[in-house]
C-alpha positions in Angstrom: 119.4 80.0 84.0 121.2 81.3 87.2 118.7 82.6 89.8 119.7 85.9 91.3 116.9 86.0 93.9 116.9 84.0 97.2 114.0 83.7 99.7 114.2 87.5 100.4 115.4 89.3 97.3 119.0 89.5 96.1 121.5 89.3 98.9 125.2 88.7 99.4 128.5 90.4 100.2 128.5 94.0 99.2 130.6 95.0 96.1 130.7 91.3 95.0 128.4 89.6 92.6 125.4 89.8 92.7 125.4 92.8 95.1 127.7 95.2 93.2 127.2 98.4 91.2 127.3 96.7 87.8 124.4 94.4 88.6 122.4 97.1 90.3 122.7 99.3 87.2 121.4 96.3 85.1 118.6 95.7 87.6 117.5 99.3 87.3 117.5 99.0 83.5 115.7 95.7 83.6 113.0 97.0 85.9 112.5 100.0 83.6 112.2 97.8 80.6 109.9 95.4 82.3 107.6 98.2 83.6 107.4 99.7 80.2 106.8 96.3 78.5 103.8 95.8 80.9 102.3 99.0 79.8 103.1 101.2 82.8 104.2 104.1 80.5 106.2 106.7 82.4 106.9 104.4 85.4 107.8 105.6 88.9 109.9 103.8 91.5 110.5 104.3 95.2 113.9 103.5 96.6 114.7 103.3 100.3 117.7 101.9 102.2 119.0 101.0 105.6 122.2 102.5 107.1 124.9 100.3 105.4 127.7 102.2 103.8 127.3 100.2 100.6 123.7 101.5 100.3 125.0 104.7 98.6 126.7 102.6 95.9 123.6 100.5 95.2 121.2 103.5 95.4 123.1 105.5 92.8 123.5 102.6 90.4 119.9 101.5 90.5 118.7 105.0 90.1 120.9 105.5 87.1 119.5 102.4 85.5 115.9 103.4 86.1 116.4 106.9 84.9 118.2 105.8 81.7 115.1 103.6 81.0 112.8 106.5 81.3 111.6 106.0 84.9 111.2 108.6 87.6 112.6 107.7 91.0 111.6 108.9 94.5 114.6 108.6 96.9 113.3 108.3 100.5 116.6 107.6 102.3 117.0 105.4 105.4 113.5 104.1 106.2 112.2 100.6 107.4 111.5 98.1 104.7 107.7 98.2 105.5 107.9 102.0 105.0 109.0 101.4 101.4 106.1 98.9 100.9 103.7 101.5 102.3 105.1 104.4 100.3 105.0 102.4 97.1 101.2 102.1 97.5 100.8 105.6 98.9 102.6 107.3 96.0 100.9 105.1 93.4 104.4 104.0 92.3 105.0 101.1 90.0 107.7 99.4 92.0 109.3 99.7 95.4 113.0 98.9 96.1 114.6 98.5 99.5 118.4 98.2 99.8 119.0 96.1 102.8 120.4 92.8 104.1 118.0 92.9 107.0 119.6 91.2 110.0 122.9 90.4 108.3 126.2 92.1 109.2 127.2 95.4 107.6 129.5 93.7 105.0 126.4 92.2 103.3 123.7 94.1 101.4 120.7 93.2 99.3 117.8 94.3 97.2 114.1 93.7 98.0 111.5 94.6 95.4 107.8 95.3 96.0 104.9 95.3 93.6 102.6 98.4 93.2 100.4 96.9 95.9 103.3 96.7 98.4 103.9 92.9 98.2 107.2 91.2 97.5 107.5 89.9 94.0 106.4 86.4 93.2 108.8 83.7 92.0 107.8 84.1 88.4 108.3 87.8 88.5 111.7 87.4 90.0 112.6 84.8 87.3 111.5 87.3 84.6 113.8 90.0 86.0 116.7 87.5 86.3 116.3 86.6 82.7 116.3 90.3 81.6 119.4 91.0 83.7 121.4 87.9 82.7 120.3 87.1 79.2 119.0 90.1 77.4 120.4 93.3 75.8 119.6 96.1 78.2 120.8 98.9 75.9 118.8 102.0 76.5 120.1 104.1 73.5 116.6 104.4 72.2 115.7 106.6 75.2 116.4 110.1 74.1 117.4 113.0 76.4 113.9 114.4 76.6 112.6 110.9 77.6 114.9 110.2 80.5 113.5 109.9 83.9 114.1 112.2 86.9 115.2 111.5 90.4 113.6 113.3 93.4 114.5 113.4 97.1 111.2 112.9 98.9 111.7 115.0 102.0 108.5 114.1 103.8 108.8 110.3 103.4 109.5 109.7 107.0 106.6 111.8 108.1 104.2 109.9 105.8 105.2 106.6 107.3 105.1 107.9 110.9 101.5 109.1 110.4 100.6 105.8 108.8 102.1 103.7 111.6 100.3 105.7 114.2 97.0 105.3 112.4 97.2 101.5 112.7 96.2 101.9 116.3 93.9 104.9 115.6 96.5 107.2 117.2 95.6 105.8 120.6 97.6 107.3 123.3 100.4 105.3 124.9 100.9 107.7 127.8 102.1 105.9 130.9 104.2 103.3 129.0 107.9 103.3 129.4 109.5 101.6 126.3 113.1 100.6 125.7 113.6 100.7 121.9 116.6 99.2 120.2 116.8 100.2 116.5 119.9 98.0 115.7 121.7 101.1 114.3 119.5 100.5 111.3 116.8 101.8 109.1 114.4 102.8 112.0 117.1 104.7 114.0 115.3 108.1 113.5 111.7 107.1 112.7 111.2 104.5 115.5 111.7 106.7 118.5 109.5 109.5 117.0 106.5 107.2 116.5 106.4 106.0 120.1 107.2 109.4 121.5 104.5 111.1 119.5 101.9 108.6 120.9 102.9 109.7 124.4 105.2 106.8 125.5 108.4 107.5 127.4 111.2 106.1 125.2 114.6 104.9 126.2 116.4 104.5 122.9 119.5 102.5 122.0 121.0 101.4 118.7 120.3 104.8 117.2 123.8 105.9 116.2 124.5 104.3 112.8 127.9 104.9 111.2 127.5 102.7 108.2 129.4 99.8 109.7 127.6 99.0 113.0 124.2 97.9 111.8 123.1 94.8 113.8 126.4 94.8 115.7 125.6 93.1 119.0 122.3 95.0 119.1 118.7 94.7 117.8 116.5 91.7 117.3 119.5 89.3 117.1 120.7 90.4 120.5 117.6 90.9 122.6 119.6 90.4 125.8 120.5 94.1 125.4 116.9 95.4 125.8 116.2 92.8 128.5 118.9 94.3 130.6 117.9 97.9 129.9 114.2 97.2 130.7 115.2 96.0 134.2 117.7 98.9 134.6 115.1 101.6 133.7 112.0 99.9 135.2 110.4 99.9 131.8 107.1 98.2 130.8 108.4 96.6 127.6 111.5 96.2 125.5 111.3 96.4 121.7 114.3 95.2 119.6 114.1 95.7 115.8 116.4 94.3 113.2 118.4 96.3 110.6 115.5 97.0 108.3 112.8 97.0 111.0 110.7 94.3 109.4 111.0 92.0 112.5 110.9 92.5 116.2 111.6 90.6 119.4 110.3 91.8 122.8 111.3 91.7 126.5 108.8 91.9 129.3 109.1 94.1 132.4 111.0 91.3 134.2 113.6 91.1 131.5 112.3 87.8 130.0 112.6 87.6 126.2 109.4 87.2 124.3 109.7 85.9 120.7 107.4 85.8 117.7 105.6 82.6 118.7 104.3 84.0 122.0 103.3 87.3 120.4 101.4 85.5 117.7 99.6 83.3 120.2 98.7 86.2 122.4 97.5 88.3 119.5 95.5 85.5 118.1 93.6 85.0 121.4 93.0 88.7 121.8 91.9 89.2 118.2 89.5 86.2 118.4 87.9 87.5 121.6 87.2 90.8 119.8 86.0 89.2 116.5 89.1 90.4 114.6 90.8 87.1 113.8 89.7 86.4 110.2 88.4 82.8 109.9 89.7 82.1 113.4 93.1 81.2 111.7 96.7 82.1 112.3 99.5 81.4 109.8 102.9 80.1 111.0 105.9 78.4 109.6 107.4 75.0 110.4 109.8 76.7 112.8 107.1 77.7 115.3 107.0 75.8 118.6 104.5 73.0 118.9 103.3 74.8 122.0 101.6 77.3 119.7 99.6 74.6 118.0 98.5 73.2 121.4 97.4 76.6 122.7 95.5 77.4 119.6 93.8 74.1 119.5 92.6 74.6 123.1 91.0 77.9 122.1 89.4 76.8 118.8 91.9 78.6 116.6 93.1 76.9 113.4 96.8 76.9 112.6 98.0 76.9 109.0 101.6 75.9 108.5 103.7 77.2 105.5 107.3 77.0 104.4 109.9 79.1 106.3 110.0 82.7 105.1 107.7 85.7 105.7 106.8 85.8 101.9 105.2 82.4 102.2 103.2 83.5 105.3 101.9 86.5 103.5 101.1 84.5 100.3 98.9 82.2 102.4 97.2 85.1 104.1 96.5 86.8 100.8 95.2 83.7 99.2 92.7 82.9 102.0 92.0 86.3 103.5 93.7 85.7 106.9 94.5 88.6 109.1 97.3 87.4 111.3 100.5 85.4 110.7 104.2 85.4 111.2 107.4 83.7 112.3 109.1 82.8 115.6 112.0 85.0 114.4 109.8 88.1 114.8 108.4 88.6 111.3 104.8 89.4 112.3 102.2 90.4 109.7 99.0 92.2 110.7 97.4 92.0 107.3 94.7 94.5 108.0 97.4 97.2 108.1 100.5 95.9 106.4 101.6 94.0 103.3 104.8 92.7 104.9 106.4 92.1 108.3 106.6 95.4 110.2 108.4 95.5 113.6 107.1 99.0 114.5 103.4 98.2 113.7 103.8 94.9 115.6 105.1 96.7 118.6 102.2 99.2 118.5 99.7 96.4 118.3 101.2 94.7 121.3 101.2 98.0 123.4 97.6 98.6 122.4 96.7 95.0 123.4 98.4 95.6 126.8 96.4 98.8 127.3 93.1 97.3 126.2 93.5 94.1 128.2 95.0 95.8 131.2 97.7 93.2 131.3 101.5 93.2 131.3 103.4 91.6 128.5 104.4 88.8 130.7 100.7 88.0 131.5 99.8 88.1 127.8 102.7 85.9 126.8 101.8 83.3 129.4 99.3 81.8 127.0 101.3 78.7 125.9 103.6 76.1 127.2 106.7 75.7 125.0 108.3 72.4 124.1 112.0 72.4 124.8 113.6 73.6 121.5 117.0 74.6 120.2 118.0 76.2 116.9 121.6 76.3 115.8 123.0 78.0 112.7 126.3 76.8 111.3 128.2 78.5 108.5 129.1 75.9 105.8 131.4 75.8 102.8 128.7 74.6 100.4 125.0 73.9 100.3 124.8 70.3 99.2 121.3 68.7 99.2 120.9 67.1 102.6 120.1 63.7 101.2 123.5 63.8 99.3 125.4 64.1 102.6 125.2 60.5 104.0 126.5 61.3 107.5 124.0 64.1 108.0 121.1 62.1 106.5 121.9 59.2 108.8 122.1 61.5 111.8 118.7 63.0 111.0 117.1 59.6 110.7 118.7 58.5 114.0 117.4 61.5 115.8 113.9 61.1 114.4 113.8 57.5 115.5 114.9 58.6 119.0 112.3 61.3 119.3 109.5 59.3 117.7 106.2 61.2 118.0 107.4 63.3 120.9 109.4 65.8 118.9 110.8 66.8 115.5 113.9 67.6 113.6 114.1 70.3 110.9 117.3 70.8 108.9 117.3 73.5 106.2 119.7 75.9 104.6 119.4 79.7 105.0 118.0 81.3 102.0 120.1 84.4 102.5 123.4 83.3 104.1 125.9 80.4 103.6 124.5 78.7 106.7 122.6 75.5 107.6 120.0 75.7 110.4 119.3 72.8 112.8 116.1 72.8 114.8 115.3 70.1 117.4 112.2 70.1 119.5 111.3 67.4 122.0 109.4 66.7 125.2 112.6 66.7 127.2 115.6 69.1 127.1 118.1 66.3 127.4 116.8 64.8 124.1 117.1 68.2 122.4 120.8 68.6 123.5 121.7 65.0 122.5 120.2 65.4 119.0 121.7 68.8 118.4 125.1 67.5 119.3 124.7 64.6 116.8 123.5 66.9 114.0 126.2 69.5 114.6 128.9 66.8 114.4 127.4 65.4 111.3 127.4 68.9 109.6 131.1 69.3 110.5 132.0 65.9 109.0 129.8 66.1 105.9 129.8 69.8 104.9 132.8 71.4 106.5 132.5 74.5 108.7 
């Protein structure tokens, strides 16, 4: 059976399979059929979206499918992905749906689905939906006119999330902080500035003029150089760069230095442990995190659990073992006491609160680990052949590993959401990193085509 779902929902070029109106309609019907089959009765769904033009198409199609299957729909408009997760729980809905391609360009779009508890669906649940969409008859003729669902515009959805986000730091005042906030012309363009402003911070906002086509365009978490420059220009205390759906965040300190997810996780782990808030003295990371995180945690008696790349695997490990903190170098940070998924805004609030409580700058907090030289390169490829079936690439990996020995590592993996291969090299010396990256890049070009 063809699998529609990747590592973060369904994703692809908008208006082409699998991200077109026809499949979205089927998905709506399949969700309705699945919910009713599981005994949810008159089921309810929450649908949010980011600012992509194609979101209108997908929203209408999925809504039609759900309503035709007898489900009610709450339409909440452009809101961050974590807001949909929260609203699904808050409204006691049976499913949450977010229309977004996260950090991808505007021409892509996608569909993320959340359970009633606000967590992303597990693999088995996604496979069940795929089977319904691709293999089964989704005819809804049996639903008569008086059994159809209704669609509602939830006008206070943004306000609900704003209050929830502020509550995660007990509405603690952030007066005196000057914050540069880049919303990537995405889902948080309206909500984001209000949250920080209501807590008393001075906000210099950018990336808040979406036109349907400029989401993530040289702004946001993928281009943190923008906030770094603005922080210095305005004499701000911190820069906060969200991605298109605001589930990840990258920071800049007052000196304009970029601070990624690794340093934030390390700083939060240390602060939380000191206050007795780090469950089981453990932090969850992926294989992409710098080895410097491991060293810093080991020195401070904190255990590091490593999982596969993807925030869903981080949260799965946290749920299974009851951990409170985890995330990725890319900026997916999960504060499990408050959120069921990565949340860029809540992460930023936690960092600002930590700065206030510790009486330290972001630079001082981030200076808690020594990074190994590391380089990550993403290359668009024509096909995603298994790496072991590409001899020139397999040989290059083996040669690099032999050269690095125990002083570094090589990670080669395909993106779960884009036609790209990612090459990560980490070593004790920068020269070794560059040499290995060059070898791997050349091998990808020869073996996979670019």
